[in-house]
Structure formats: C-alpha cells, structure tokens
C-alpha positions in Angstrom: 147.1 83.7 117.2 147.1 86.3 119.6 148.4 89.0 117.0 146.1 87.7 114.2 143.2 88.2 116.8 144.8 91.8 117.7 145.1 92.3 114.4 141.3 91.5 113.3 140.1 93.9 116.2 142.0 96.5 115.0 140.8 95.8 111.7 136.8 96.4 112.8 137.8 99.9 114.3 139.4 100.5 111.0 135.9 100.2 109.2 133.3 100.3 111.7 133.2 103.6 113.1 130.4 102.4 115.8 133.1 100.1 117.2 133.9 101.8 120.6 135.2 99.4 123.0 137.5 95.8 122.2 135.3 93.7 124.6 132.5 95.1 122.6 133.7 93.9 119.2 134.5 90.1 120.6 131.4 89.7 122.1 129.2 91.5 119.4 130.5 91.4 116.0 129.2 87.9 114.4 131.7 88.9 111.8 134.6 88.3 114.2 133.2 85.0 115.6 132.2 83.2 112.0 136.1 84.7 110.8 137.4 83.1 113.9 135.0 79.6 113.6 136.2 79.5 110.0 139.7 79.3 111.1 139.2 76.8 112.7 137.3 74.5 110.5 139.3 75.6 107.6 142.6 74.0 109.9 140.5 71.1 110.0 139.5 71.0 106.6 142.7 70.6 105.8 143.8 68.0 107.8 141.2 65.9 106.2 139.0 65.9 109.2 136.1 67.3 106.8 132.7 66.4 108.9 134.0 68.1 112.2 134.8 71.2 109.5 131.2 71.1 108.4 129.6 70.7 111.5 131.9 74.1 113.0 130.8 75.7 109.9 126.7 74.9 110.5 127.3 75.9 114.0 129.0 79.4 112.9 125.8 79.7 110.9 123.8 78.7 113.7 125.1 81.4 115.7 125.8 84.2 113.1 123.6 83.9 110.4 127.1 83.8 108.0 127.4 80.5 106.0 131.3 80.5 105.3 132.5 76.8 103.7 135.1 75.2 105.6 137.3 74.4 102.1 137.3 78.6 101.4 140.2 80.7 101.7 140.3 83.8 103.6 143.1 86.0 104.0 144.2 88.6 106.5 142.4 91.4 108.0 139.3 90.3 106.7 135.9 91.8 107.9 132.1 91.3 107.3 129.7 94.0 108.6 126.6 93.4 110.1 127.1 90.2 108.5 123.6 88.2 108.1 122.6 86.3 104.9 126.4 86.4 103.8 127.4 83.0 101.8 130.9 82.1 100.9 131.2 79.3 99.1 134.1 76.1 99.3 136.4 77.3 96.4 135.7 81.1 97.0 139.5 82.7 97.3 139.5 86.1 99.3 142.6 88.3 99.6 143.9 90.5 102.2 142.2 93.8 103.2 138.6 92.6 102.1 135.5 93.9 103.0 131.8 92.3 102.7 128.7 93.4 104.0 125.3 92.1 104.7 123.8 89.5 102.2 126.8 89.1 100.3 127.2 85.7 98.0 129.9 84.6 96.8 128.3 81.6 95.1 128.8 79.0 91.9 126.9 78.5 89.0 127.8 74.9 88.0 127.5 71.9 89.6 130.9 70.6 88.6 133.6 69.9 90.5 136.8 72.0 90.7 136.8 76.0 91.0 133.1 77.2 90.7 133.5 80.1 92.9 134.9 83.8 92.5 138.4 85.1 93.4 138.7 88.5 95.2 142.1 90.1 95.4 143.1 92.4 97.4 141.1 95.6 99.0 138.0 94.3 97.4 134.3 95.8 98.7 130.9 94.2 98.2 127.9 95.9 98.8 125.3 94.7 100.5 123.0 91.7 99.0 125.3 91.8 96.1 125.9 88.6 94.3 129.1 87.2 92.9 129.1 84.3 90.7 131.0 81.5 89.1 134.6 81.4 89.0 135.7 85.1 88.5 138.2 87.3 89.4 137.8 90.7 90.8 140.9 92.6 90.8 142.9 94.2 93.1 140.7 97.6 95.0 137.5 96.9 92.7 134.0 97.9 94.2 131.1 95.9 93.9 127.4 98.0 94.4 124.5 97.1 97.0 122.3 94.5 95.0 124.5 94.1 91.8 125.0 90.2 90.2 128.4 89.8 88.7 129.2 87.0 86.8 132.3 88.7 84.8 135.7 89.4 85.4 136.3 92.8 86.9 139.7 94.6 86.6 141.4 96.4 89.4 140.3 99.3 90.6 137.3 99.3 88.8 133.4 99.5 90.1 130.2 97.5 89.5 126.7 98.4 89.7 123.4 97.3 88.9 122.1 93.7 87.2 123.3 91.9 85.4 126.8 94.0 86.4 127.9 96.8 84.6 131.4 98.3 84.9 131.6 102.0 85.4 133.0 104.2 82.3 135.6 106.6 82.7 133.4 109.9 82.0 134.6 111.2 78.4 133.6 114.2 77.0 129.8 112.8 75.7 129.6 112.1 80.1 130.9 115.6 81.1 128.2 116.6 78.8 125.5 114.7 80.1 126.2 116.2 83.9 126.1 119.5 82.7 122.8 119.1 81.3 121.3 117.0 83.8 122.5 119.6 86.2 120.8 122.2 83.6 117.4 120.9 84.0 117.5 119.4 87.5 118.0 116.0 86.8 121.1 115.6 88.3 119.8 114.2 91.9 118.4 110.9 89.5 122.2 109.9 88.6 123.4 109.6 85.2 124.7 106.8 82.9 127.6 106.3 85.1 125.4 105.4 88.1 122.5 103.5 86.8 122.2 100.1 85.3 120.9 99.4 82.1 117.9 100.0 80.6 117.9 103.1 82.7 121.3 104.2 82.3 120.6 103.8 78.0 117.1 106.1 78.6 118.8 108.7 80.4 122.0 109.2 78.2 119.4 109.3 75.1 117.0 111.9 77.1 120.3 113.6 77.7 122.0 113.5 74.2 118.3 114.5 72.8 118.2 117.7 75.0 121.6 118.7 74.6 121.0 118.3 70.6 117.9 120.6 70.8 119.9 123.5 72.9 122.4 123.3 70.2 120.0 123.6 67.4 117.9 126.5 69.3 121.8 128.4 69.9 122.4 128.1 66.2 118.5 128.9 65.1 119.0 132.5 67.6 122.3 132.8 65.7 121.1 132.9 62.3 117.9 135.0 63.3 120.6 137.9 65.0 122.3 138.1 61.9 119.1 138.7 59.9 118.3 140.9 61.8 121.9 142.9 61.4 121.5 142.4 57.8 118.0 143.4 57.9 119.2 146.8 59.9 122.5 147.5 58.1 120.3 147.7 54.7 117.7 149.9 55.9 120.5 152.4 57.2 122.0 152.2 53.6 118.8 152.2 52.4 118.0 155.6 53.8 121.5 157.0 53.7 121.5 157.1 49.9 117.6 158.1 49.5 117.3 160.8 46.6 116.0 164.2 48.8 112.0 165.1 48.4 110.3 167.1 45.6 110.2 170.8 45.8 106.7 171.5 45.5 105.6 173.3 42.5 
C-alpha cells in the first residue's frame, strides 16, 4: 500500500512541474485524494458493500469536485490534474499511466445495463473539458484534445480533436502543400485542416486548395507570356537580319 502511495506521488512530480514537495502533494492535490478514496471505495464495492462504497464516492466528490464511481477500474500511476468537474462512470476501465485534466467526462450513452462507459488503454491523455462517451476504446497512447467529444473508437497513438471528434490524418502531399500555402499568405497562425474540427477544416482546406490552384494558373500564364515574348523577339531579329538593303536615291 505504501509503495503504491509513493508511486502516486512520484507520478505527480513527473507530470506536474508545479509540484514542489511531497507534503504539498498529499495535502493540496485533489486528484490524489480522489484516487485514494476511490481505491478504498472500489475495494468495498468488490466485497458487495455497495452503499458504503457509494457514500465514500459521494464524500470524495464533496471534498474534491471529482466524481469517480466505485465500480470503475483504474490502473496504476493514474493522474488527474486540477480535477474539478471530472466524472468517471461505473463501467469505465482506465489503464496504467493515464492522465485526465479538469472537466473530463468518461460517460455513457445508454440506460441499458452492462458495459456503457469508455475503456482507456495505457498512456492515454485526455485534455480539459473533453467528453468521451459510450462503450468505446481509446488505444494505447491516444490523445484527446480539449473540449473534444469522442463517441467512436480511437486507434493507438492517434490524436482526436473537435466536435464530434475527428482523428487527425497523417500529413499527405496535399497537406504539405496546404501548410506551405498557409505560411505564404500568413494564415498559418490559425492552423490547417489537421488542427481544426469540421466544418472549419473543410472551409480552410478548400480555400488553400483554391489559392494553390490560382497560383499554378498564374505561373502557367506567366510562362506562356514569356514564351510569346521570346518568340516575338526572335522573329524581329530574324526579320531585321534578312531585311533588303535600302534603295539608293535616283
């Protein structure tokens, strides 16, 4: 038990640069308090003492602003930063080394009994205000952006942003072109399609593609004009070289 407590404290130091001393962590970090109360409540839940477990969960919510159902399964080195407004449902499963920020909800979308809350595999990070809903799975190393709403499975290592959550696509050739065009016209500060949720991403994509197409047409037009000028200059030189000599006055 004491080794797990030390592990929890080390976890805070590893993920929060504001942590300065172990005594500060155990006395002022609500995420730590909520986690320790949940472990006790989960043990009671497992022995069939459901009402005491729920009362302990209720006490934890009152003290920390974090609501964790005692039936939820949470792995090791779990860290809740700030924590206010975090809700974790009964059938949620959280792996090792996961991190949640304030306002995160691991909720359900059905009133039917059974598995109805998300499963987070190891090393998942969920940003502030994000909602992960339903019996979905977030793969190992997945990232969820702040205020995203995720209702579908997320593959391992992927990043999800937006409402509804969209998985960021790897940058292809068109994506590279869009980023270059965005930087050239001073639009890069607002991001491109990989950084924005629909429908903003679609609008920005179309705008950047249209600008790139116009630039290509202008370049082709300039090349055509230059060719015409060269041909015209060559024709003038040729005509001057073969011009008949002027007639002598009579």
